[in-house]
C-alpha atoms as an extended CHARMM CRD file, in Angstrom:
* protein
*
       305  EXT
         1         1  MET       CA            101.0140000000       16.3670000000      105.4100000000  PROA      1               0.0000000000
         2         2  PRO       CA             97.2760000000       16.1680000000      106.1410000000  PROA      2               0.0000000000
         3         3  LEU       CA             96.9580000000       19.5510000000      104.5180000000  PROA      3               0.0000000000
         4         4  GLN       CA             98.5400000000       18.2860000000      101.3300000000  PROA      4               0.0000000000
         5         5  GLN       CA             96.3220000000       15.1860000000      101.3300000000  PROA      5               0.0000000000
         6         6  GLY       CA             93.1960000000       17.3560000000      101.7190000000  PROA      6               0.0000000000
         7         7  SER       CA             94.0870000000       19.5690000000       98.8280000000  PROA      7               0.0000000000
         8         8  ALA       CA             94.8670000000       16.5060000000       96.6820000000  PROA      8               0.0000000000
         9         9  ARG       CA             91.4610000000       15.0600000000       97.4440000000  PROA      9               0.0000000000
        10        10  ALA       CA             89.8430000000       18.3880000000       96.6020000000  PROA      10              0.0000000000
        11        11  ARG       CA             91.6270000000       18.4600000000       93.2710000000  PROA      11              0.0000000000
        12        12  GLN       CA             90.4870000000       14.8870000000       92.5310000000  PROA      12              0.0000000000
        13        13  ARG       CA             86.8820000000       15.8090000000       93.3260000000  PROA      13              0.0000000000
        14        14  THR       CA             87.1380000000       18.8440000000       91.1300000000  PROA      14              0.0000000000
        15        15  VAL       CA             88.5240000000       16.7810000000       88.2250000000  PROA      15              0.0000000000
        16        16  MET       CA             85.7500000000       14.1830000000       88.7040000000  PROA      16              0.0000000000
        17        17  LEU       CA             83.0540000000       16.8490000000       88.7910000000  PROA      17              0.0000000000
        18        18  VAL       CA             84.4510000000       18.4660000000       85.6740000000  PROA      18              0.0000000000
        19        19  GLY       CA             84.5560000000       15.0500000000       83.9680000000  PROA      19              0.0000000000
        20        20  ILE       CA             80.9610000000       14.3240000000       84.9390000000  PROA      20              0.0000000000
        21        21  ALA       CA             79.8670000000       17.7460000000       83.7050000000  PROA      21              0.0000000000
        22        22  VAL       CA             81.6370000000       17.1870000000       80.3820000000  PROA      22              0.0000000000
        23        23  LEU       CA             80.0300000000       13.7210000000       80.0700000000  PROA      23              0.0000000000
        24        24  LEU       CA             76.5730000000       15.1100000000       80.8180000000  PROA      24              0.0000000000
        25        25  ALA       CA             77.0790000000       17.8910000000       78.3140000000  PROA      25              0.0000000000
        26        26  ALA       CA             78.1170000000       15.3440000000       75.6900000000  PROA      26              0.0000000000
        27        27  LEU       CA             75.0200000000       13.2360000000       76.4340000000  PROA      27              0.0000000000
        28        28  VAL       CA             72.7200000000       16.2580000000       76.1500000000  PROA      28              0.0000000000
        29        29  LEU       CA             74.3690000000       17.2470000000       72.8900000000  PROA      29              0.0000000000
        30        30  ALA       CA             73.9270000000       13.7090000000       71.5420000000  PROA      30              0.0000000000
        31        31  VAL       CA             70.2270000000       13.7160000000       72.4330000000  PROA      31              0.0000000000
        32        32  VAL       CA             69.7220000000       17.1070000000       70.7840000000  PROA      32              0.0000000000
        33        33  LEU       CA             71.5260000000       16.0020000000       67.6350000000  PROA      33              0.0000000000
        34        34  ALA       CA             69.5270000000       12.7600000000       67.4790000000  PROA      34              0.0000000000
        35        35  SER       CA             66.3030000000       14.7240000000       67.8530000000  PROA      35              0.0000000000
        36        36  LEU       CA             67.3180000000       17.1190000000       65.1050000000  PROA      36              0.0000000000
        37        37  LEU       CA             68.3070000000       14.2750000000       62.7940000000  PROA      37              0.0000000000
        38        38  THR       CA             65.0960000000       12.3760000000       63.4740000000  PROA      38              0.0000000000
        39        39  HSD       CA             63.0520000000       15.5170000000       62.9020000000  PROA      39              0.0000000000
        40        40  GLY       CA             64.9250000000       16.0960000000       59.6690000000  PROA      40              0.0000000000
        41        41  ARG       CA             64.1660000000       12.5510000000       58.4990000000  PROA      41              0.0000000000
        42        42  HSD       CA             60.4360000000       13.1140000000       59.0490000000  PROA      42              0.0000000000
        43        43  GLU       CA             60.5440000000       16.2440000000       56.9680000000  PROA      43              0.0000000000
        44        44  VAL       CA             62.2160000000       14.5640000000       54.0130000000  PROA      44              0.0000000000
        45        45  ALA       CA             60.1810000000       11.3320000000       54.2060000000  PROA      45              0.0000000000
        46        46  PRO       CA             58.8920000000       10.3140000000       50.7640000000  PROA      46              0.0000000000
        47        47  GLN       CA             55.3960000000       11.4810000000       49.8870000000  PROA      47              0.0000000000
        48        48  MET       CA             52.6520000000        9.2140000000       48.5470000000  PROA      48              0.0000000000
        49        49  LEU       CA             52.8870000000        8.8620000000       44.7830000000  PROA      49              0.0000000000
        50        50  LYS       CA             50.1830000000       10.8110000000       42.9560000000  PROA      50              0.0000000000
        51        51  TRP       CA             48.1040000000        9.2830000000       40.1380000000  PROA      51              0.0000000000
        52        52  LYS       CA             45.0950000000       10.1980000000       37.9920000000  PROA      52              0.0000000000
        53        53  ASP       CA             42.5840000000        7.5520000000       39.0500000000  PROA      53              0.0000000000
        54        54  ARG       CA             40.5990000000        7.1980000000       42.2770000000  PROA      54              0.0000000000
        55        55  GLY       CA             42.4130000000        5.8260000000       45.2800000000  PROA      55              0.0000000000
        56        56  THR       CA             41.9320000000        2.6230000000       47.2300000000  PROA      56              0.0000000000
        57        57  THR       CA             38.3270000000        2.0210000000       48.2640000000  PROA      57              0.0000000000
        58        58  LYS       CA             37.7470000000        3.0580000000       51.8770000000  PROA      58              0.0000000000
        59        59  ASN       CA             37.4310000000        0.1670000000       54.3340000000  PROA      59              0.0000000000
        60        60  LEU       CA             38.8010000000       -2.1750000000       51.6820000000  PROA      60              0.0000000000
        61        61  GLN       CA             39.3760000000       -5.0560000000       54.1140000000  PROA      61              0.0000000000
        62        62  GLU       CA             35.8020000000       -4.9230000000       55.3990000000  PROA      62              0.0000000000
        63        63  VAL       CA             34.3970000000       -4.6980000000       51.8630000000  PROA      63              0.0000000000
        64        64  ILE       CA             36.4000000000       -7.6990000000       50.6130000000  PROA      64              0.0000000000
        65        65  LEU       CA             35.6350000000       -9.8330000000       53.6700000000  PROA      65              0.0000000000
        66        66  GLY       CA             31.9460000000       -8.8950000000       53.6210000000  PROA      66              0.0000000000
        67        67  ARG       CA             31.5790000000       -9.7770000000       49.9560000000  PROA      67              0.0000000000
        68        68  CYS       CA             33.5370000000      -12.9940000000       50.3770000000  PROA      68              0.0000000000
        69        69  TYR       CA             31.4430000000      -14.2140000000       53.3180000000  PROA      69              0.0000000000
        70        70  ASN       CA             28.2140000000      -13.2210000000       51.5750000000  PROA      70              0.0000000000
        71        71  TYR       CA             29.2250000000      -15.1270000000       48.4390000000  PROA      71              0.0000000000
        72        72  ILE       CA             30.2190000000      -18.3860000000       50.1510000000  PROA      72              0.0000000000
        73        73  THR       CA             27.4460000000      -18.4430000000       52.7530000000  PROA      73              0.0000000000
        74        74  ALA       CA             24.3410000000      -16.8080000000       51.2590000000  PROA      74              0.0000000000
        75        75  GLN       CA             24.8570000000      -17.1720000000       47.5030000000  PROA      75              0.0000000000
        76        76  HSD       CA             27.0230000000      -20.2700000000       47.0210000000  PROA      76              0.0000000000
        77        77  PRO       CA             27.1200000000      -22.3450000000       50.2190000000  PROA      77              0.0000000000
        78        78  GLU       CA             28.8050000000      -25.1510000000       48.2660000000  PROA      78              0.0000000000
        79        79  LEU       CA             31.9400000000      -22.9650000000       48.4380000000  PROA      79              0.0000000000
        80        80  GLY       CA             31.7850000000      -22.7270000000       52.2230000000  PROA      80              0.0000000000
        81        81  ASP       CA             35.2560000000      -24.2190000000       52.6010000000  PROA      81              0.0000000000
        82        82  LYS       CA             36.8610000000      -21.0960000000       51.1460000000  PROA      82              0.0000000000
        83        83  ASP       CA             38.9490000000      -19.1660000000       53.7040000000  PROA      83              0.0000000000
        84        84  CYS       CA             37.9660000000      -15.5070000000       53.3460000000  PROA      84              0.0000000000
        85        85  LEU       CA             40.6600000000      -14.3000000000       55.7700000000  PROA      85              0.0000000000
        86        86  LYS       CA             43.3910000000      -16.0000000000       53.7470000000  PROA      86              0.0000000000
        87        87  ILE       CA             41.8550000000      -14.6170000000       50.5520000000  PROA      87              0.0000000000
        88        88  TRP       CA             41.9990000000      -11.0780000000       51.9770000000  PROA      88              0.0000000000
        89        89  GLU       CA             45.5870000000      -11.5250000000       53.1670000000  PROA      89              0.0000000000
        90        90  SER       CA             46.6850000000      -12.8050000000       49.7540000000  PROA      90              0.0000000000
        91        91  LEU       CA             45.0520000000       -9.8270000000       48.0350000000  PROA      91              0.0000000000
        92        92  LYS       CA             46.6840000000       -7.3860000000       50.4660000000  PROA      92              0.0000000000
        93        93  ASP       CA             50.0950000000       -9.0270000000       50.0710000000  PROA      93              0.0000000000
        94        94  ALA       CA             49.8230000000       -8.6520000000       46.2990000000  PROA      94              0.0000000000
        95        95  PHE       CA             49.9990000000       -4.8430000000       46.4220000000  PROA      95              0.0000000000
        96        96  ILE       CA             50.7370000000       -3.3820000000       49.8800000000  PROA      96              0.0000000000
        97        97  TYR       CA             53.9860000000       -1.3490000000       50.1340000000  PROA      97              0.0000000000
        98        98  LYS       CA             54.6390000000       -1.9550000000       46.4070000000  PROA      98              0.0000000000
        99        99  ASN       CA             55.0430000000        0.5750000000       43.6180000000  PROA      99              0.0000000000
       100       100  PRO       CA             51.6460000000        0.3210000000       41.8580000000  PROA      100             0.0000000000
       101       101  CYS       CA             53.2920000000        0.3330000000       38.4410000000  PROA      101             0.0000000000
       102       102  ASN       CA             55.3910000000       -2.7580000000       39.1620000000  PROA      102             0.0000000000
       103       103  ILE       CA             52.7250000000       -5.3790000000       39.9000000000  PROA      103             0.0000000000
       104       104  THR       CA             53.2740000000       -8.8080000000       38.3240000000  PROA      104             0.0000000000
       105       105  PRO       CA             51.0170000000      -11.8410000000       37.7130000000  PROA      105             0.0000000000
       106       106  GLU       CA             53.0820000000      -13.7160000000       40.2810000000  PROA      106             0.0000000000
       107       107  ASP       CA             51.8890000000      -11.2490000000       42.9340000000  PROA      107             0.0000000000
       108       108  TYR       CA             48.3070000000      -12.4310000000       42.4070000000  PROA      108             0.0000000000
       109       109  GLN       CA             48.9420000000      -16.1410000000       41.8940000000  PROA      109             0.0000000000
       110       110  PRO       CA             48.2230000000      -17.1330000000       45.5400000000  PROA      110             0.0000000000
       111       111  LEU       CA             44.9410000000      -15.1930000000       45.4180000000  PROA      111             0.0000000000
       112       112  MET       CA             43.8720000000      -16.8510000000       42.1670000000  PROA      112             0.0000000000
       113       113  GLU       CA             44.5090000000      -20.2890000000       43.6230000000  PROA      113             0.0000000000
       114       114  LEU       CA             42.6550000000      -19.5560000000       46.8680000000  PROA      114             0.0000000000
       115       115  ALA       CA             39.5530000000      -17.9890000000       45.2940000000  PROA      115             0.0000000000
       116       116  SER       CA             39.1220000000      -20.0240000000       42.0910000000  PROA      116             0.0000000000
       117       117  HSD       CA             36.2170000000      -22.4430000000       41.6930000000  PROA      117             0.0000000000
       118       118  PRO       CA             34.6840000000      -24.4130000000       38.8080000000  PROA      118             0.0000000000
       119       119  VAL       CA             32.2200000000      -22.7780000000       36.4000000000  PROA      119             0.0000000000
       120       120  PRO       CA             29.5680000000      -25.1890000000       35.0500000000  PROA      120             0.0000000000
       121       121  CYS       CA             29.6190000000      -25.9100000000       31.3170000000  PROA      121             0.0000000000
       122       122  ASN       CA             27.3480000000      -23.8290000000       29.0510000000  PROA      122             0.0000000000
       123       123  LYS       CA             27.0950000000      -21.0400000000       31.6440000000  PROA      123             0.0000000000
       124       124  SER       CA             30.0030000000      -18.7280000000       30.8160000000  PROA      124             0.0000000000
       125       125  LEU       CA             28.9420000000      -15.3050000000       29.5290000000  PROA      125             0.0000000000
       126       126  PHE       CA             31.6300000000      -12.9260000000       28.2660000000  PROA      126             0.0000000000
       127       127  TRP       CA             30.9370000000       -9.2900000000       27.4980000000  PROA      127             0.0000000000
       128       128  SER       CA             32.4530000000       -6.1160000000       26.0920000000  PROA      128             0.0000000000
       129       129  LYS       CA             30.8770000000       -2.6580000000       26.3680000000  PROA      129             0.0000000000
       130       130  THR       CA             27.6990000000       -4.3300000000       27.6660000000  PROA      130             0.0000000000
       131       131  GLY       CA             28.6310000000       -4.7410000000       31.3250000000  PROA      131             0.0000000000
       132       132  ASP       CA             25.4630000000       -3.3040000000       32.8670000000  PROA      132             0.0000000000
       133       133  LEU       CA             23.1600000000       -5.2650000000       30.5320000000  PROA      133             0.0000000000
       134       134  ALA       CA             25.1120000000       -8.5140000000       30.9230000000  PROA      134             0.0000000000
       135       135  HSD       CA             24.9740000000       -8.2960000000       34.7110000000  PROA      135             0.0000000000
       136       136  ARG       CA             21.2760000000       -7.4630000000       34.7310000000  PROA      136             0.0000000000
       137       137  TYR       CA             20.7370000000      -10.5130000000       32.5550000000  PROA      137             0.0000000000
       138       138  THR       CA             22.6810000000      -12.9250000000       34.7740000000  PROA      138             0.0000000000
       139       139  LYS       CA             20.7900000000      -11.6210000000       37.8130000000  PROA      139             0.0000000000
       140       140  SER       CA             17.4890000000      -12.4160000000       36.1130000000  PROA      140             0.0000000000
       141       141  ASN       CA             18.6780000000      -15.6750000000       34.5260000000  PROA      141             0.0000000000
       142       142  GLN       CA             20.6900000000      -17.9810000000       36.7510000000  PROA      142             0.0000000000
       143       143  ASN       CA             21.6860000000      -20.1180000000       33.7490000000  PROA      143             0.0000000000
       144       144  PHE       CA             24.6020000000      -17.7970000000       32.9590000000  PROA      144             0.0000000000
       145       145  LEU       CA             27.6130000000      -16.4110000000       34.8180000000  PROA      145             0.0000000000
       146       146  THR       CA             29.8550000000      -13.4680000000       33.9870000000  PROA      146             0.0000000000
       147       147  LEU       CA             33.2890000000      -13.0980000000       35.5480000000  PROA      147             0.0000000000
       148       148  GLU       CA             31.7170000000      -10.7190000000       38.0640000000  PROA      148             0.0000000000
       149       149  ASP       CA             29.3880000000      -13.5360000000       39.1440000000  PROA      149             0.0000000000
       150       150  THR       CA             32.3570000000      -15.6680000000       40.2500000000  PROA      150             0.0000000000
       151       151  LEU       CA             33.9250000000      -15.2250000000       43.6920000000  PROA      151             0.0000000000
       152       152  LEU       CA             36.9630000000      -13.3340000000       42.3680000000  PROA      152             0.0000000000
       153       153  GLY       CA             34.9390000000      -10.9570000000       40.2210000000  PROA      153             0.0000000000
       154       154  TYR       CA             32.2210000000      -10.4760000000       42.8220000000  PROA      154             0.0000000000
       155       155  MET       CA             34.7230000000       -9.3910000000       45.4780000000  PROA      155             0.0000000000
       156       156  ALA       CA             36.5560000000       -6.9470000000       43.1900000000  PROA      156             0.0000000000
       157       157  ASP       CA             33.6890000000       -5.5010000000       41.1440000000  PROA      157             0.0000000000
       158       158  LYS       CA             33.6790000000       -1.6900000000       41.0370000000  PROA      158             0.0000000000
       159       159  ILE       CA             36.3130000000       -1.2320000000       43.7480000000  PROA      159             0.0000000000
       160       160  SER       CA             39.9350000000       -0.1240000000       43.4690000000  PROA      160             0.0000000000
       161       161  TRP       CA             43.1650000000       -0.6610000000       45.3560000000  PROA      161             0.0000000000
       162       162  CYS       CA             46.8600000000        0.1450000000       45.0820000000  PROA      162             0.0000000000
       163       163  GLY       CA             49.9050000000        0.2940000000       47.3010000000  PROA      163             0.0000000000
       164       164  ASP       CA             52.7370000000        2.7130000000       47.8730000000  PROA      164             0.0000000000
       165       165  PRO       CA             56.3330000000        2.2520000000       49.0840000000  PROA      165             0.0000000000
       166       166  SER       CA             55.6420000000        4.7830000000       51.8770000000  PROA      166             0.0000000000
       167       167  ALA       CA             53.7410000000        4.0440000000       55.0970000000  PROA      167             0.0000000000
       168       168  PRO       CA             51.0090000000        2.9140000000       55.5550000000  PROA      168             0.0000000000
       169       169  GLY       CA             51.6390000000        1.0380000000       52.2930000000  PROA      169             0.0000000000
       170       170  ILE       CA             48.1700000000        1.6490000000       50.8220000000  PROA      170             0.0000000000
       171       171  ASN       CA             47.2970000000        4.7370000000       48.7840000000  PROA      171             0.0000000000
       172       172  TYR       CA             43.7650000000        5.9280000000       49.5490000000  PROA      172             0.0000000000
       173       173  GLU       CA             44.1610000000        9.1720000000       47.5920000000  PROA      173             0.0000000000
       174       174  SER       CA             44.9590000000        8.0160000000       44.0550000000  PROA      174             0.0000000000
       175       175  CYS       CA             45.8560000000        4.9730000000       41.9490000000  PROA      175             0.0000000000
       176       176  PRO       CA             47.3300000000        4.7970000000       38.4320000000  PROA      176             0.0000000000
       177       177  LYS       CA             45.1640000000        4.5810000000       35.3590000000  PROA      177             0.0000000000
       178       178  ARG       CA             45.9760000000        2.0130000000       32.7000000000  PROA      178             0.0000000000
       179       179  SER       CA             47.2280000000        4.8600000000       30.5040000000  PROA      179             0.0000000000
       180       180  GLU       CA             49.7880000000        5.7750000000       33.1790000000  PROA      180             0.0000000000
       181       181  CYS       CA             51.1660000000        2.2520000000       33.4870000000  PROA      181             0.0000000000
       182       182  GLU       CA             50.0060000000       -1.1700000000       32.2820000000  PROA      182             0.0000000000
       183       183  SER       CA             51.2440000000       -3.1200000000       35.3050000000  PROA      183             0.0000000000
       184       184  ASN       CA             48.9470000000       -1.4870000000       37.8540000000  PROA      184             0.0000000000
       185       185  PRO       CA             47.0930000000       -3.5570000000       40.4840000000  PROA      185             0.0000000000
       186       186  GLY       CA             43.6620000000       -3.3570000000       38.8310000000  PROA      186             0.0000000000
       187       187  SER       CA             44.7580000000       -4.1310000000       35.2730000000  PROA      187             0.0000000000
       188       188  VAL       CA             46.9440000000       -7.0750000000       36.2810000000  PROA      188             0.0000000000
       189       189  PHE       CA             44.1980000000       -8.4890000000       38.5070000000  PROA      189             0.0000000000
       190       190  TRP       CA             41.4430000000       -8.3230000000       35.8770000000  PROA      190             0.0000000000
       191       191  LYS       CA             43.6710000000       -9.7280000000       33.1450000000  PROA      191             0.0000000000
       192       192  MET       CA             44.5830000000      -12.7070000000       35.3210000000  PROA      192             0.0000000000
       193       193  ALA       CA             40.9980000000      -13.2660000000       36.4810000000  PROA      193             0.0000000000
       194       194  SER       CA             39.7300000000      -12.9600000000       32.8930000000  PROA      194             0.0000000000
       195       195  LYS       CA             42.3260000000      -15.4340000000       31.6440000000  PROA      195             0.0000000000
       196       196  MET       CA             41.3460000000      -17.9300000000       34.3230000000  PROA      196             0.0000000000
       197       197  PHE       CA             37.6200000000      -17.4310000000       33.5920000000  PROA      197             0.0000000000
       198       198  ALA       CA             38.1950000000      -18.0930000000       29.8780000000  PROA      198             0.0000000000
       199       199  GLU       CA             40.3450000000      -21.1560000000       30.5310000000  PROA      199             0.0000000000
       200       200  ALA       CA             37.5950000000      -22.6330000000       32.7140000000  PROA      200             0.0000000000
       201       201  ALA       CA             34.8330000000      -22.1970000000       30.1060000000  PROA      201             0.0000000000
       202       202  CYS       CA             33.3770000000      -25.3400000000       28.5700000000  PROA      202             0.0000000000
       203       203  GLY       CA             30.4860000000      -26.3870000000       26.3510000000  PROA      203             0.0000000000
       204       204  VAL       CA             28.6290000000      -23.5190000000       24.6750000000  PROA      204             0.0000000000
       205       205  VAL       CA             29.8700000000      -20.0530000000       25.6700000000  PROA      205             0.0000000000
       206       206  GLN       CA             28.0820000000      -16.7650000000       25.1320000000  PROA      206             0.0000000000
       207       207  VAL       CA             29.5350000000      -13.3690000000       24.2200000000  PROA      207             0.0000000000
       208       208  MET       CA             27.4380000000      -10.2080000000       24.5650000000  PROA      208             0.0000000000
       209       209  LEU       CA             28.7160000000       -7.3220000000       22.4300000000  PROA      209             0.0000000000
       210       210  ASN       CA             27.4270000000       -3.7930000000       21.8110000000  PROA      210             0.0000000000
       211       211  GLY       CA             26.2210000000       -3.1340000000       18.2680000000  PROA      211             0.0000000000
       212       212  SER       CA             25.6740000000        0.5680000000       19.0200000000  PROA      212             0.0000000000
       213       213  VAL       CA             29.3440000000        1.3850000000       19.5630000000  PROA      213             0.0000000000
       214       214  GLU       CA             30.5420000000        3.4960000000       16.6730000000  PROA      214             0.0000000000
       215       215  ALA       CA             34.0930000000        2.1480000000       16.7960000000  PROA      215             0.0000000000
       216       216  GLY       CA             32.8500000000       -1.4230000000       16.3720000000  PROA      216             0.0000000000
       217       217  ALA       CA             31.3700000000       -4.1170000000       18.6000000000  PROA      217             0.0000000000
       218       218  PHE       CA             34.5770000000       -6.1610000000       18.7560000000  PROA      218             0.0000000000
       219       219  ARG       CA             37.7530000000       -4.3740000000       19.8340000000  PROA      219             0.0000000000
       220       220  SER       CA             41.1200000000       -6.1180000000       19.8620000000  PROA      220             0.0000000000
       221       221  SER       CA             42.2610000000       -3.8680000000       22.7360000000  PROA      221             0.0000000000
       222       222  SER       CA             39.4490000000       -4.9370000000       25.0820000000  PROA      222             0.0000000000
       223       223  ILE       CA             39.8930000000       -7.5820000000       27.7760000000  PROA      223             0.0000000000
       224       224  PHE       CA             37.6930000000       -9.9090000000       25.7520000000  PROA      224             0.0000000000
       225       225  GLY       CA             39.5660000000       -9.1960000000       22.5240000000  PROA      225             0.0000000000
       226       226  SER       CA             43.0930000000       -9.3470000000       23.9480000000  PROA      226             0.0000000000
       227       227  VAL       CA             42.8040000000      -11.9230000000       26.7500000000  PROA      227             0.0000000000
       228       228  GLU       CA             39.6330000000      -13.9830000000       26.8940000000  PROA      228             0.0000000000
       229       229  VAL       CA             39.1890000000      -14.8860000000       23.2390000000  PROA      229             0.0000000000
       230       230  PHE       CA             42.7290000000      -16.3260000000       23.0970000000  PROA      230             0.0000000000
       231       231  ASN       CA             42.3450000000      -18.3620000000       26.2920000000  PROA      231             0.0000000000
       232       232  LEU       CA             39.1820000000      -20.2320000000       25.3240000000  PROA      232             0.0000000000
       233       233  ASP       CA             40.0740000000      -23.9010000000       24.9260000000  PROA      233             0.0000000000
       234       234  PRO       CA             38.8950000000      -25.4440000000       21.6150000000  PROA      234             0.0000000000
       235       235  ASP       CA             39.0460000000      -28.8710000000       23.2240000000  PROA      235             0.0000000000
       236       236  LYS       CA             36.5580000000      -27.8180000000       25.9150000000  PROA      236             0.0000000000
       237       237  VAL       CA             34.3620000000      -25.2360000000       24.1380000000  PROA      237             0.0000000000
       238       238  SER       CA             31.9860000000      -26.6310000000       21.5160000000  PROA      238             0.0000000000
       239       239  GLU       CA             30.4110000000      -23.3740000000       20.2330000000  PROA      239             0.0000000000
       240       240  VAL       CA             30.6270000000      -19.6160000000       20.6810000000  PROA      240             0.0000000000
       241       241  HSD       CA             27.3110000000      -17.7740000000       20.5430000000  PROA      241             0.0000000000
       242       242  ILE       CA             27.6250000000      -14.0450000000       19.8440000000  PROA      242             0.0000000000
       243       243  TRP       CA             24.7500000000      -11.8680000000       21.0120000000  PROA      243             0.0000000000
       244       244  LEU       CA             25.0640000000       -8.5310000000       19.2520000000  PROA      244             0.0000000000
       245       245  MET       CA             22.8740000000       -6.1210000000       21.2040000000  PROA      245             0.0000000000
       246       246  GLN       CA             21.9080000000       -2.6550000000       20.0090000000  PROA      246             0.0000000000
       247       247  ASP       CA             20.6060000000        0.0160000000       22.3470000000  PROA      247             0.0000000000
       248       248  ILE       CA             16.8230000000        0.4140000000       22.2900000000  PROA      248             0.0000000000
       249       249  GLY       CA             16.2490000000        3.4390000000       20.0730000000  PROA      249             0.0000000000
       250       250  GLY       CA             20.0080000000        3.8930000000       19.8360000000  PROA      250             0.0000000000
       251       251  PRO       CA             22.3070000000        3.8430000000       16.8220000000  PROA      251             0.0000000000
       252       252  GLN       CA             22.5790000000        0.5830000000       14.9270000000  PROA      252             0.0000000000
       253       253  SER       CA             26.2860000000        0.8300000000       14.2150000000  PROA      253             0.0000000000
       254       254  GLU       CA             26.9180000000       -2.8250000000       13.4940000000  PROA      254             0.0000000000
       255       255  SER       CA             25.1420000000       -6.1110000000       12.8350000000  PROA      255             0.0000000000
       256       256  CYS       CA             26.3930000000       -9.7010000000       12.6920000000  PROA      256             0.0000000000
       257       257  SER       CA             27.6290000000       -8.9860000000        9.1550000000  PROA      257             0.0000000000
       258       258  GLY       CA             29.6810000000       -5.9870000000       10.2960000000  PROA      258             0.0000000000
       259       259  HSD       CA             33.4440000000       -5.6470000000        9.8860000000  PROA      259             0.0000000000
       260       260  SER       CA             34.4810000000       -6.0890000000       13.5220000000  PROA      260             0.0000000000
       261       261  ILE       CA             32.2280000000       -9.1380000000       13.9590000000  PROA      261             0.0000000000
       262       262  GLN       CA             33.7370000000      -10.6580000000       10.8430000000  PROA      262             0.0000000000
       263       263  ARG       CA             37.1830000000      -10.0520000000       12.3240000000  PROA      263             0.0000000000
       264       264  LEU       CA             36.1290000000      -11.8020000000       15.5420000000  PROA      264             0.0000000000
       265       265  THR       CA             34.6350000000      -14.6660000000       13.5340000000  PROA      265             0.0000000000
       266       266  SER       CA             37.9110000000      -15.1030000000       11.6600000000  PROA      266             0.0000000000
       267       267  ILE       CA             39.8900000000      -15.2520000000       14.9260000000  PROA      267             0.0000000000
       268       268  LEU       CA             37.5210000000      -17.8580000000       16.3520000000  PROA      268             0.0000000000
       269       269  GLU       CA             37.4340000000      -19.9430000000       13.1650000000  PROA      269             0.0000000000
       270       270  GLU       CA             41.2260000000      -19.9970000000       13.0350000000  PROA      270             0.0000000000
       271       271  ARG       CA             41.1110000000      -21.4940000000       16.5170000000  PROA      271             0.0000000000
       272       272  ASN       CA             38.5820000000      -24.1240000000       15.3470000000  PROA      272             0.0000000000
       273       273  PHE       CA             35.5030000000      -22.8180000000       17.1250000000  PROA      273             0.0000000000
       274       274  LYS       CA             31.9670000000      -23.0480000000       15.7560000000  PROA      274             0.0000000000
       275       275  ILE       CA             30.2660000000      -19.6450000000       15.7830000000  PROA      275             0.0000000000
       276       276  ILE       CA             26.6590000000      -18.4830000000       15.8180000000  PROA      276             0.0000000000
       277       277  CYS       CA             25.8810000000      -14.7530000000       15.7820000000  PROA      277             0.0000000000
       278       278  GLU       CA             22.4570000000      -13.3270000000       16.5460000000  PROA      278             0.0000000000
       279       279  ASP       CA             21.3790000000       -9.7100000000       16.2860000000  PROA      279             0.0000000000
       280       280  ASN       CA             19.4520000000       -8.4850000000       19.3330000000  PROA      280             0.0000000000
       281       281  TYR       CA             19.0730000000      -11.8190000000       21.1240000000  PROA      281             0.0000000000
       282       282  ARG       CA             15.4200000000      -11.6430000000       22.1640000000  PROA      282             0.0000000000
       283       283  PRO       CA             15.6360000000      -12.6940000000       25.8510000000  PROA      283             0.0000000000
       284       284  VAL       CA             18.2250000000       -9.9590000000       26.4560000000  PROA      284             0.0000000000
       285       285  GLN       CA             16.3140000000       -7.4350000000       24.3670000000  PROA      285             0.0000000000
       286       286  LEU       CA             13.2170000000       -8.0220000000       26.5010000000  PROA      286             0.0000000000
       287       287  LEU       CA             15.3060000000       -7.0370000000       29.5060000000  PROA      287             0.0000000000
       288       288  GLN       CA             16.2980000000       -3.8310000000       27.6950000000  PROA      288             0.0000000000
       289       289  CYS       CA             12.6130000000       -3.1770000000       27.0710000000  PROA      289             0.0000000000
       290       290  VAL       CA             11.8920000000       -2.9740000000       30.7940000000  PROA      290             0.0000000000
       291       291  HSD       CA             13.2210000000        0.6040000000       30.5570000000  PROA      291             0.0000000000
       292       292  SER       CA             11.5670000000        1.3830000000       27.1850000000  PROA      292             0.0000000000
       293       293  PRO       CA              8.3870000000       -0.7290000000       27.0420000000  PROA      293             0.0000000000
       294       294  ASP       CA              6.5920000000        1.5060000000       24.5270000000  PROA      294             0.0000000000
       295       295  HSD       CA              9.3820000000        1.6380000000       21.9680000000  PROA      295             0.0000000000
       296       296  SER       CA              8.6840000000        0.0130000000       18.6120000000  PROA      296             0.0000000000
       297       297  ASP       CA             11.6300000000       -2.3730000000       19.1010000000  PROA      297             0.0000000000
       298       298  CYS       CA              9.8500000000       -3.7180000000       22.1800000000  PROA      298             0.0000000000
       299       299  ARG       CA              6.5570000000       -4.7130000000       20.5800000000  PROA      299             0.0000000000
       300       300  LEU       CA              6.0160000000       -8.4200000000       20.9540000000  PROA      300             0.0000000000
       301       301  CYS       CA              4.0550000000       -8.5570000000       17.7390000000  PROA      301             0.0000000000
       302       302  THR       CA              2.9760000000       -6.1900000000       14.9680000000  PROA      302             0.0000000000
       303       303  ASN       CA             -0.3830000000       -5.8830000000       13.2880000000  PROA      303             0.0000000000
       304       304  SER       CA             -0.3150000000       -7.0860000000        9.6980000000  PROA      304             0.0000000000
       305       305  THR       CA             -2.6790000000       -5.7270000000        7.0380000000  PROA      305             0.0000000000
């Protein structure tokens, strides 16, 4: 009898050991399969979308925060109650992990509300194809402000950003051009900021256009021609002054009597604005002459015989 009990116990131990071995083998197999599946998922993970324009500006967060703090502390301390961290977060939330061709105005609405501020009457200066000259002028004459002289424009000037559905959610390699898709982060941002800048304008507003552009100084496809001009409020804006600037020594493609200026004048008159157009507004032309002081266009007076 004891002999039979011993052999029974031996068989039980053998069965248990076999069961444990099978269980361990199953566990090892499961781990191997999980590893293979995980490895496979990494290999087929979606790649960053590729576009034709430059990618997100390096150190974007630091750039935005630095510009924001500089603007509200050194340049415009009256705006010191603005929360730069919230402004950065709202900008990031507008595009991170999103397809950069599917950005909507609603994505930027929180940012617009956080960063907006009043623009004094008679100070708004709009521009098209004269960006460098317009910004040089507002730096030398504090009586005028372009969009890029507001907090929103100052933070975003000359930088780029876009997201991607794949990690880390920001594409530093490439972003879409406007020709690739209209609803990209940059285009939607500047259209919204431009609309808000135009809506805030009051009193006399200035528009600096380029009379040396062969295609015409006023272009309906430009931000000014497609967004800003239609968002000026006739109840708030008393006059529109057009400064038609020609390059010093450059082609004189158009004057205030030119076809595109007449088209702009018609649009403004239909919206009940008063218009004044001036060829080569002298204060701005003098700024142009800093680079070409000896040119005949830059002579303050001429000798008469």
